[in-house]
C-alpha positions as a printed NumPy array, in Angstrom:
array([[130.924,  74.305, 106.647],
       [129.804,  70.73 , 106.952],
       [129.951,  69.828, 103.263],
       [126.648,  71.465, 102.328],
       [126.356,  73.711,  99.281],
       [126.475,  77.413, 100.122],
       [123.252,  79.135,  99.042],
       [123.58 ,  82.724, 100.224],
       [120.476,  84.129,  98.482],
       [116.906,  83.586,  99.599],
       [113.569,  84.364,  97.976],
       [110.94 ,  85.777, 100.322],
       [107.237,  86.171,  99.583],
       [105.674,  89.217, 101.247],
       [101.912,  89.756, 101.274],
       [100.093,  93.063, 101.579],
       [ 99.708,  92.597, 105.344],
       [103.467,  92.366, 105.828],
       [103.533,  88.593, 106.263],
       [106.869,  87.186, 105.07 ],
       [107.464,  83.6  , 103.976],
       [110.784,  82.17 , 102.808],
       [110.218,  80.408,  99.488],
       [113.699,  79.021,  98.898],
       [117.468,  79.433,  98.891],
       [119.645,  79.888,  95.801],
       [123.367,  79.882,  95.041],
       [123.287,  83.145,  93.036],
       [121.184,  86.289,  92.864],
       [120.411,  85.543,  89.201],
       [119.1  ,  82.1  ,  90.157],
       [116.861,  83.677,  92.81 ],
       [115.495,  86.151,  90.259],
       [114.757,  83.295,  87.829],
       [112.84 ,  81.532,  90.612],
       [110.711,  84.665,  91.065],
       [110.032,  84.798,  87.326],
       [108.877,  81.162,  87.384],
       [106.618,  81.853,  90.363],
       [105.032,  84.826,  88.617],
       [104.492,  82.879,  85.394],
       [102.778,  80.083,  87.329],
       [100.25 ,  82.529,  88.764],
       [101.843,  82.989,  92.178],
       [101.31 ,  86.759,  92.272],
       [ 98.073,  87.027,  94.193],
       [ 96.897,  85.957,  97.601],
       [ 93.351,  85.89 ,  98.932],
       [ 93.858,  89.479, 100.148],
       [ 95.635,  90.919,  97.107],
       [ 99.005,  91.168,  95.419],
       [102.127,  89.604,  96.897],
       [105.71 ,  90.715,  96.375],
       [108.803,  88.588,  96.023],
       [112.126,  89.783,  97.417],
       [115.672,  88.541,  96.953],
       [117.751,  88.821, 100.122],
       [121.356,  87.92 , 100.809],
       [121.715,  85.628, 103.801],
       [124.478,  86.791, 106.136],
       [126.77 ,  84.329, 107.847],
       [125.311,  83.99 , 111.331],
       [121.664,  83.985, 110.223],
       [120.805,  87.647, 109.493],
       [119.64 ,  88.993, 106.145],
       [119.395,  92.299, 104.351],
       [117.849,  93.432, 101.066]])
């Protein structure tokens, strides 16, 4: 590592058409889930086409991710 803080969890927004957008990175799964709660409370649950879903994914070393 180059001195950066490890943030192995990411929050992904997925719309009803399957479009996926990374919202942010977090240090813990709990922190990522709190971010999703804040997004939902601020009205970030709907897109122009319908409901969106938020996912928490662990970022693998080397760039991959899984749910």
